[in-house]
N, C-alpha and C positions, 0 to 999 in steps of 0.2 A: 197602596195600605190600603187596607179593607176600614170604613169608618166602624164608626159604631150607627148599629144602625138605627130610622129614627120613629118618633114614638105614633107618629102614622105609616110610613113603616108595618112596622109590628098590627097594627093597632088594625090596620085592614084588608091583610092574610087572617087579622081574629076575624074579625068580620066577616070571609068568604069560609071559614067552617063552622061559622053560627049556622051559616045556609043550608050550609051543604045538608046529602040526609046523612040522620044521624051525632048530628053536628050542634045539636043545638044547645049547650053544658059546657062550652069548649071539646070535645071531645077529652086527646090522649092530654089534652093542658089545660081542666077544667077544673085541682085544685090550683090554678093561678087564677083566668079566666074568669072564674062566676065563684069562686068561697073566696076572691083577693090572699091567700095566701100566699106571698112573692119572695119569702127569704132566700136564697142558694139551693139549700135542700130541699123545697118542691123543686123547684127545676128542674136539679140530679133528676129526682123521682121521677116525671113530664119528658123527661131525656128519653130517662132508660122505659118507660111507657112508650114514648111515640115512637123510641127501635122496635118495642120490641113489637109493637103492632102491626106496622111496616107503612106508619099515615103520610105520606116524602110530606105531604103540607104541615103534614104537625110537627113532623121536625126539622124545617124550613122553621118552622118561629120557634120552639122553641130552643134552636140555636137561635135566632134572633134574643129572645129573652133571656138567655146563658149569655149575653153580652152587654146589659145592657144596666142597668144596678135596679137595687131595692126600689126602687124607691117613678123612676118609668116602670115596671111593673108596673104599678097600680094603679101607672098615669094608664097602662094600658088594659089593665083588665077594668076603671072607669067606663074606658071608651067604650070598651065593646061592647056594653050594656047600655050604653043610650040611645 
């Protein structure tokens, strides 16, 4: 059985996205990671964007964020910019 992603796991992947060329504002996930829009509808937009661009790490993180609560997403967003 798959457990819910943890905040540290998601934050680590988000930081890796920020560190890559072109990822400085969170790439496909910028509305969550950089703008702190962490609602379910925002995740849907990010999942679609990640699949359209084909960015594997963004797809993976979008899936992680989709499985998290809104407050957990907010914690990831805050944690990635520290």
